[in-house]
TIBAVEX-292240 format. One record per atom (N, C-alpha, C): residue in one letter; x, y, z. Coordinates in steps of 0.05 Angstrom, whole numbers, padded with zeros to 5 digits, always signed. Layout:
aXYZ;...
***
This chain:
m+01729+01576+01988;m+01739+01578+02015;m+01717+01588+02033;r+01715+01576+02056;r+01696+01584+02076;r+01704+01610+02089;g+01685+01626+02097;g+01691+01650+02111;g+01692+01644+02141;f+01698+01665+02156;f+01701+01662+02185;f+01682+01681+02200;l+01674+01673+02223;l+01659+01690+02242;l+01676+01692+02266;v+01685+01717+02273;v+01704+01721+02295;v+01689+01731+02319;d+01693+01718+02341;d+01681+01724+02367;d+01689+01753+02375;g+01671+01766+02390;g+01675+01794+02399;g+01700+01799+02415;m+01711+01779+02427;m+01736+01784+02443;m+01761+01784+02426;l+01758+01781+02400;l+01781+01779+02382;l+01781+01801+02360;g+01774+01825+02368;g+01771+01847+02349;g+01797+01853+02333;r+01819+01854+02346;r+01845+01860+02332;r+01852+01837+02313;l+01847+01812+02322;l+01852+01790+02304;l+01834+01791+02280;a+01808+01799+02283;a+01790+01801+02260;a+01801+01822+02240;r+01811+01844+02251;r+01822+01865+02233;r+01846+01854+02218;w+01864+01839+02231;w+01887+01828+02218;w+01879+01806+02198;m+01858+01791+02204;m+01849+01771+02185;m+01840+01785+02159;r+01826+01808+02162;r+01817+01823+02139;r+01842+01834+02124;l+01861+01844+02139;l+01886+01854+02127;l+01899+01833+02111;l+01897+01808+02120;l+01909+01785+02106;l+01892+01776+02082;g+01869+01788+02078;g+01852+01781+02056;g+01832+01759+02063;l+01829+01752+02088;l+01810+01731+02096;l+01782+01743+02100;d+01762+01729+02093;d+01734+01737+02097;d+01727+01733+02127;a+01730+01755+02142;a+01727+01753+02171;a+01703+01771+02181;d+01680+01758+02184;d+01657+01772+02195;d+01661+01777+02225;f+01657+01801+02234;f+01662+01808+02262;f+01637+01823+02272;r+01624+01811+02292;r+01600+01823+02304;r+01603+01822+02334;p+01615+01842+02345;p+01619+01843+02375;p+01592+01845+02389;g+01591+01834+02413;g+01568+01837+02430;g+01546+01816+02426;l+01549+01798+02407;l+01528+01778+02403;l+01530+01755+02423;p+01508+01746+02433;p+01508+01723+02451;p+01518+01698+02437;d+01528+01679+02451;d+01539+01654+02440;d+01519+01640+02421;d+01494+01638+02429;d+01474+01624+02413;d+01471+01638+02385;e+01472+01664+02384;e+01470+01678+02359;e+01495+01674+02342;l+01518+01674+02354;l+01543+01668+02340;l+01541+01640+02327;i+01532+01621+02342;i+01530+01594+02332;i+01510+01593+02308;e+01487+01606+02312;e+01467+01606+02291;e+01478+01619+02265;i+01492+01641+02268;i+01503+01654+02244;i+01525+01636+02231;a+01542+01625+02247;a+01564+01608+02236;a+01552+01584+02221;v+01532+01572+02231;v+01520+01549+02218;v+01505+01557+02193;a+01488+01578+02195;a+01472+01587+02173;a+01489+01597+02149;a+01511+01611+02156;a+01528+01622+02135;a+01551+01604+02128;d+01552+01580+02139;d+01574+01561+02135;d+01601+01574+02139;r+01604+01588+02162;r+01629+01601+02170;r+01643+01586+02192;i+01669+01588+02193;i+01685+01577+02214;i+01686+01597+02237;l+01678+01589+02261;l+01678+01606+02284;l+01707+01608+02296;v+01716+01632+02301;v+01742+01637+02313;v+01738+01649+02340;t+01747+01636+02361;t+01741+01645+02388;t+01763+01637+02408;r+01763+01650+02431;r+01781+01643+02453;r+01764+01629+02475;d+01738+01628+02471;d+01720+01617+02491;d+01718+01587+02489;r+01731+01573+02508;r+01731+01543+02507;r+01703+01531+02508;r+01686+01543+02524;r+01658+01532+02526;r+01644+01535+02500;l+01647+01558+02487;l+01634+01562+02461;l+01646+01543+02440;a+01672+01540+02440;a+01685+01522+02421;a+01676+01493+02424;g+01668+01486+02449;g+01661+01458+02454;g+01632+01452+02448;r+01616+01472+02441;r+01588+01467+02435;r+01585+01449+02411;r+01567+01430+02412;r+01563+01410+02392;r+01559+01422+02364;a+01543+01443+02362;a+01536+01454+02336;a+01560+01466+02321;v+01581+01472+02335;v+01604+01485+02321;v+01630+01469+02323;r+01629+01446+02335;r+01654+01430+02338;r+01669+01426+02313;d+01655+01422+02291;d+01668+01417+02265;d+01674+01443+02249;r+01669+01466+02262;r+01673+01491+02248;r+01683+01512+02267;v+01704+01505+02282;v+01714+01524+02302;v+01745+01523+02303;i+01756+01547+02306;i+01785+01550+02312;i+01787+01562+02339;l+01797+01548+02358;l+01801+01557+02385;l+01828+01570+02388;i+01829+01596+02394;i+01854+01611+02397;i+01861+01612+02427;a+01886+01604+02433;a+01895+01604+02461;a+01910+01629+02468;a+01924+01641+02449;a+01941+01664+02454;a+01925+01688+02464;e+01937+01704+02480;e+01924+01728+02491;e+01930+01754+02476;r+01954+01756+02465;r+01962+01780+02451;r+01957+01777+02421;w+01949+01798+02407;w+01940+01795+02379;w+01963+01786+02361;p+01988+01794+02364;p+02008+01783+02345;p+02011+01753+02348;d+02009+01743+02373;d+02010+01714+02378;d+01985+01700+02367;q+01962+01714+02369;q+01937+01703+02358;q+01939+01700+02328;v+01950+01720+02315;v+01953+01718+02285;v+01971+01695+02278;a+01994+01693+02292;a+02013+01671+02287;a+02000+01644+02292;e+01985+01642+02314;e+01971+01617+02320;e+01950+01610+02299;l+01935+01629+02290;l+01915+01625+02270;l+01927+01614+02244;l+01950+01625+02237;l+01963+01618+02211;l+01978+01592+02212;a+01984+01582+02236;a+02001+01558+02239;a+01988+01533+02228;g+01996+01524+02205;g+01987+01499+02194;g+01957+01496+02191;r+01944+01516+02180;r+01915+01515+02176;r+01907+01517+02147;p+01905+01494+02133;p+01898+01496+02105;p+01870+01507+02100;e+01852+01505+02120;e+01825+01516+02117;e+01824+01546+02114;l+01846+01559+02119;l+01847+01588+02116;l+01846+01596+02086;g+01855+01578+02069;g+01856+01584+02041;g+01879+01603+02035;p+01879+01615+02011;p+01901+01632+02003;p+01902+01658+02019;i+01925+01667+02026;i+01929+01693+02039;i+01935+01714+02017;r+01917+01734+02016;r+01920+01755+01996;r+01920+01782+02012;p+01942+01790+02023;p+01943+01814+02040;p+01932+01839+02025;l+01918+01855+02041;l+01910+01881+02033;l+01890+01881+02010;t+01871+01862+02010;t+01851+01861+01989;t+01823+01864+01999;r+01819+01868+02025;r+01792+01871+02037;r+01790+01897+02052;c+01766+01907+02053;c+01761+01931+02069;c+01764+01924+02099;l+01779+01940+02113;l+01784+01935+02141;l+01759+01942+02158;r+01742+01959+02147;r+01718+01966+02162;r+01695+01946+02159;c+01689+01939+02134;c+01665+01923+02129;c+01670+01896+02116;n+01695+01889+02111;n+01702+01862+02103;n+01698+01856+02073;e+01688+01875+02058;e+01683+01870+02029;e+01709+01869+02014;p+01711+01853+01993;p+01734+01854+01975;p+01737+01881+01962;l+01761+01891+01960;l+01766+01917+01948;l+01766+01915+01917;v+01758+01936+01904;v+01759+01936+01874;v+01776+01960+01865;a+01791+01955+01844;a+01808+01977+01833;a+01790+01998+01821;v+01798+02023+01825;v+01784+02046+01814;v+01804+02065+01801;d+01795+02080+01782;d+01811+02100+01769;d+01815+02124+01788;a+01836+02139+01784;a+01842+02162+01800;a+01818+02182+01799;a+01805+02183+01776;a+01783+02202+01773;a+01760+02195+01792;v+01756+02169+01797;v+01735+02161+01815;v+01743+02167+01844;a+01769+02163+01850;a+01779+02168+01877;a+01782+02198+01884;a+01785+02214+01863;a+01793+02242+01867;a+01776+02258+01887;p+01749+02255+01887;p+01734+02271+01906;p+01738+02262+01936;a+01749+02239+01940;a+01751+02228+01967;a+01780+02228+01978;v+01799+02236+01962;v+01827+02236+01972;v+01839+02264+01971;p+01859+02269+01988;p+01872+02296+01988;p+01887+02300+01961;p+01889+02325+01953;p+01903+02331+01927;p+01931+02320+01926;y+01946+02320+01948;y+01973+02309+01948;y+01973+02280+01941;v+01955+02265+01953;v+01953+02236+01947;v+01946+02232+01918;l+01928+02247+01907;l+01920+02244+01879;l+01944+02250+01861;a+01961+02269+01868;a+01983+02277+01852;a+02006+02256+01853;h+02008+02241+01875;h+02030+02223+01879;h+02024+02193+01877;h+02000+02186+01873;h+01992+02157+01871;h+01976+02153+01846;r+01980+02129+01835;r+01967+02122+01810;r+01946+02100+01814;e+01948+02085+01836;e+01930+02063+01840;e+01913+02067+01865;f+01887+02062+01862;f+01868+02065+01884;f+01850+02041+01884;r+01841+02035+01907;r+01821+02014+01910;r+01798+02025+01927;c+01775+02014+01923;c+01751+02024+01936;c+01735+02001+01947;c+01722+02005+01970;c+01704+01985+01981;c+01677+01991+01968;p+01665+01971+01954;p+01640+01975+01941;p+01616+01978+01961;s+01621+01970+01986;s+01600+01972+02006;s+01599+01999+02020;c+01622+02007+02032;c+01622+02031+02048;c+01635+02055+02033;g+01647+02050+02010;g+01659+02072+01995;g+01686+02081+02004;r+01697+02068+02023;r+01724+02076+02033;r+01744+02073+02011;i+01762+02092+02009;i+01783+02091+01988;i+01810+02084+02001;y+01825+02066+01988;y+01851+02057+01997;y+01872+02064+01976;w+01896+02070+01985;w+01918+02075+01967;w+01944+02067+01982;p+01966+02064+01967;p+01991+02056+01980;p+02002+02080+01996;g+02004+02077+02021;g+02011+02100+02038;g+02037+02096+02054;t+02041+02114+02072;t+02067+02115+02086;t+02070+02092+02106;h+02049+02081+02117;h+02053+02059+02136;h+02053+02032+02123;r+02053+02031+02097;r+02053+02005+02082;r+02077+01988+02090;e+02101+02000+02093;e+02125+01984+02098;e+02124+01972+02126;r+02112+01986+02145;r+02108+01974+02172;r+02090+01949+02171;m+02069+01951+02155;m+02051+01928+02152;m+02065+01905+02138;r+02081+01912+02117;r+02096+01891+02103;r+02116+01878+02122;e+02129+01893+02139;e+02148+01881+02159;e+02133+01862+02178;m+02109+01870+02187;m+02094+01853+02205;m+02087+01827+02190;l+02079+01829+02165;l+02073+01805+02150;l+02097+01787+02147;r+02121+01799+02143;r+02146+01783+02142;r+02151+01769+02169;r+02147+01783+02191;r+02151+01771+02217;r+02132+01748+02223;l+02109+01749+02210;l+02089+01728+02213;l+02095+01704+02194;g+02117+01707+02178;g+02125+01686+02160;g+02110+01687+02134;l+02098+01710+02127;l+02083+01713+02102;l+02100+01729+02082;d+02096+01723+02057;d+02109+01738+02036;d+02090+01761+02029;p+02099+01786+02034;p+02081+01809+02028;p+02082+01817+01999;g+02097+01803+01983;g+02100+01810+01954;g+02122+01830+01950;p+02127+01836+01925;p+02149+01855+01919;p+02142+01883+01929;p+02162+01899+01935;p+02157+01927+01943;p+02143+01941+01921;s+02126+01960+01928;s+02112+01975+01908;s+02129+01998+01898;d+02124+02006+01873;d+02137+02030+01863;d+02121+02054+01873;g+02127+02077+01863;g+02112+02101+01872;g+02082+02100+01867;g+02074+02084+01847;g+02046+02082+01841;g+02032+02062+01859;g+02047+02043+01869;g+02037+02025+01890;g+02022+02001+01880;r+02023+01981+01895;r+02009+01956+01889;r+01990+01949+01913;v+01999+01956+01937;v+01984+01948+01960;v+01971+01972+01973;p+01944+01972+01976;p+01931+01995+01988;p+01932+01994+02018;t+01942+02014+02031;t+01943+02014+02060;t+01934+02040+02073;e+01937+02063+02059;e+01926+02088+02070;e+01897+02088+02065;i+01882+02099+02083;i+01853+02098+02082;i+01842+02126+02084;r+01823+02132+02067;r+01809+02157+02069;r+01780+02151+02073;d+01769+02159+02095;d+01741+02155+02101;d+01724+02174+02086;p+01704+02165+02071;p+01688+02184+02055;p+01669+02201+02072;g+01667+02196+02098;g+01650+02212+02115;g+01633+02194+02133;p+01614+02206+02147;p+01598+02190+02166;p+01581+02170+02151;e+01575+02148+02165;e+01558+02128+02153;e+01529+02138+02154;p+01513+02130+02134;p+01485+02138+02133;p+01470+02125+02156;d+01449+02139+02165;d+01433+02128+02187;d+01415+02106+02178;
***
């Protein structure tokens, strides 16, 4: 499946694409020519609201033009009849850096999560790039409801140990 390069004006959509498990590269502030260059070089589909950018010859065969202005409508528009999106695997990518999450033992997560979380959760996932730790948290059901409203199956509800990571613990500041 091809990845996506999301235009800077669609930051919330990029985050939701990652939440849905889609490979969504997001680089705000880049000029159009750089976006095109990256999309072509990395074989990514450009996602934009910019009609002029979408009409450029170099990306015509690799662009999704989003018309909606509000992010929930943008997500719905993106998902409407698009086989090029590939499989939707919610909650499997890091929301910060887009890397696929990997399962880790509680012992690995222990230094980065509060003691209460460690005592009440059995499953943790980690971003191999930024080190962020994810676990099934309290706002998971709100995310699952949003996925249902978008017409997606969020999977079975998790037990106390959890299946879907949604609470996030930041390991600290990023290195310089």
